[in-house]
N, C-alpha and C positions, 0 to 999 in steps of 0.2 A: 607265426614268424619265428625263425630260428637263425642263429648266426653260427657259422662254422669257419674256423681258421685252418689253413693248410699251408704247405710249403712245396716248392720244387727247387731243383738245383740247375743252374744254367750250364751251358756247354763249357764255360770257363770257370765253373766251380763256385758261383755266387748263389747263396741260399736266398730265395725270394719268398717273402711273407705275403700271403693272400687271404682273402676273406670271401665267404659266400653268405649273403643274406637271403634265406629261403622264404618262400611263401607257398601256401597250399594251392594246388591246382593252378600253377602259373600259366599266363597267356604268352609270355615272351621273357627274354633274358636281356639285361643290360650289363655290359662289361665296361668298367670305369678305369681310365688312366688319369692319375692326379697331376698336380702342378709341381713346379720346381720348389725344392726345399721342404715340402710338406709330406703327407702320408695319407693312406686310404681311410684310416679311422675317422678323419675329419669329414667323411662323406656318409657317416652312418645315418644321420638324420634324413638325408636325401634317399638313401637306400630304403629306410623304413617307410618313407612316404610312398615310394613306388611299390614296395611290398604290399602295402594296404590296397593297392589298385591292380594287383595281379601280376606284378613283374618281379621275378627273382633277379638279384643283383650280385655280380662278381666284381672284385677289385683287387689290386695288389700294390705293394710298395715297390717302386722302381729301385733298381740297384743303387746303393749309396743313399737310400732314403728310408726313413721310418725304421721298421723292424727287419728290413732286408739287409743282407751283408753287402760288402764292398766299401771302398773309400767314399766318404761323404761327398756328394755332389759330383761324382765322377763316373764316366763311362769311356771306354777306349775308343768308341766310335758310335755312329748312328745305328748300325745294324744290330748290335746287342740290345738296344732299346726297342727296336722293332720286333726282335725275336721274343722279347718278354710279352709284348702284346699278342703275338702269335700263340704263345703258350697259354695265355689267359683264355683265348678263344677256344683252344683245345680243351681246357678244363671245363669251360661252360658247355661245349658240345658233348663232352663225355657224359655229363649229368642230364642234359636236356637235348637229346638227339633230334627231336622232331619239332622244336620250337624256333620261332624267329629269334635271331640274336642281333642286338644292336651294340655298336661301339661308341662310347661316350668319352670324350677327353676334355680336360680343362687346362687352359694356359699352356705350359709346356706339353702336357698330355694332349691338349687340343691340336697343337702343331704336329705331334707324333701320330695321332690317329689320321690326320689328313695325309701325312707322308705315307703311312701304312696303306691307306686305301689307294693312293696314287701309284705307289711302287709295287704293291703286292696283290692288288685286286682281290681282296678277301671275299669269301662267301658269307657276307653279312647282309641283313635286311636294310640297314641304314647306318649312317654315321652322324653323331651330334658333336659339334665342336663348340665349346663354351670359352669365350675370351681367348681364342687360340693364339699361341705365340707364332705368328707369321712375321710380323714386324713389331718392334717395341714402340711404346707411346713417347719415348724420349730418345735422345741421341746419347749413347754411352760416351764417356770421356775418351777422346781419341788415343790418349796415352795408354789407357787400360786395354783398348781394343788392339793397339799395336803390340803391347806386351803379350796379350793373349795369342795373337797370331804367331809371334815368335816362339812362345812356349808350346804352342800346339805342335810344332815340329821338333823342338828340343826336349820337352818334358811335358807330355800331354796331361799328366795328372797334377800339374801345377795348379794350386787352389787360390782363388781370390774371393772376397766377399761378393755376394750377388747384389748388394746395395738395394734390396727390396725394402721399401718403407711399408711396414704392416698397416699403417693407417690408410693406405691406398687399396687395401683388400676389400673393405666393407664399410658402409656408413653405420653399421651396428658396432658400438664401442665394446660390447661384450665379446663379439667375435674377435676383434683386434686384441683385446686383453688375453683371451684364451690362446690365441696364436702366439703371443709373446711369451706366455708361460709354459707352452707345450714343450716338454723335453724331447719329443720326437721331431720337432721342427729344427732345421738348421739353415744357415745363410751362406753356404759354400757353393761354389761352382768352379769346375775345373776348366783349364784352357781348352781342352778337347770338347767338352760339352758346350761351352759358350760359343766358340767359333763354329762348331758343327751346326748348332741350332740357328745361328745367324745365316750361315750359308744355305742351310736347308730352307729357311724362310724365303730367301731370295729365289731359290729354285721353285718353291711352291708358287710364288707370284708370277713365274714365267709360264705356268700351266694354264692352258685355255682349252675350251671345248668341253667335251663330255667328262663327267665324273663317274667313276665305276658304279656307284650306288646312290640312292637318295641321300641328300645331305642337308642338314640343318645347322646353320651357324647362328649363335646368339652372342650378343656382345653389348655391354653397357657403354653408352656413349660418353660417360665420364670416367672411363677406365684410364687410370694413369700408369698402368703397367704394360699392357699390350694394346696395339693399335686397332681401334674399331674401324677406322678408315681403311686400313689394309684388309680387314675381314670383309668389309662391304665391297671393296674393289675386286677382291678375289672371287667372291660369290658372283659378282656382276659379269665376270668374263667366262663363267662356266655355262654349260648348256645341260638341259635335262631337268630332273626333279631336284631343284636347288632352292632352298629357302634361307633368306637372311632376315634376322629380327634384331633390330636395335632397341635397346631399353633406355629411354631418356633418364638422365641423371644418375644412373646406376654405376657402381664401381666394378672392380675386377671380378670378384667372386659373386656372381649372380645367385648361386645357390646358398649364399650366406647374407644376402641383402635383406632388409626388412620386408621387401616385397617378394621374397623367394617363392612363396606359394603360387603367386601369379606366374612366375617363371616355370615352376614345376608343371602347372596346369597347361601352359602353352606347349611344353615339351611333350606332355602326355597326349594332347590332342594330335600332335604330329605323329607320335608313335602309333596311336590307335588307328590312324588312317592307313598305316602300312601293315599293322597286325591284322 
């Protein structure tokens, strides 16, 4: 198993930091989109686990996150975020031209991979959305939402705290402590990103019928950040190869819960059916 870091530059000049975790004689490739305010290095343990089972893994830091450039927590719109996912897939296919490629997104990344599949119909073997941001588990203060909508039009880069409570991420106190001390984690979200993600979630919930590729949605039913009920409802209104798995008592970051290996094994079984 080897780790490679690389970069690309977006059309608007943002330098994107990315990683590849290689494994010998891989069976397939997983491309990861991380959540709001965090970065791809937090997924190394997960990448290594899948490496050991024959999957190479790619991931990147979204603009305004981690080691990528750009204003913290900001994107001028949804399309630049989807373009980053598209480029990650290009990078994966360049190195692994004849292997199945899967798209995996968590939280904000989960919402983005759903949008990417629905809007751009990519040539991937399947999509996994973990605790996707379709709807939030809580109602944001109306004053903050109103301010965000106003500033989305006047000054899209206006920043506010994302008000994420790290204790809602995992029941493992070591995960929470590491998150709080991580210098690459931030708690900022711009008016553009906040309003765009909320509106996109509403659009996702309006989609019914067929999904472009096989889809797995996994969600902890004690998630205090994103809504497990919205994920289940969305999966229930789709047709085709759709799987929804609820994890009783688990928090937002299933890949960082004490029972994470059981989650990994469930995802692995789903992947192997398609590989």
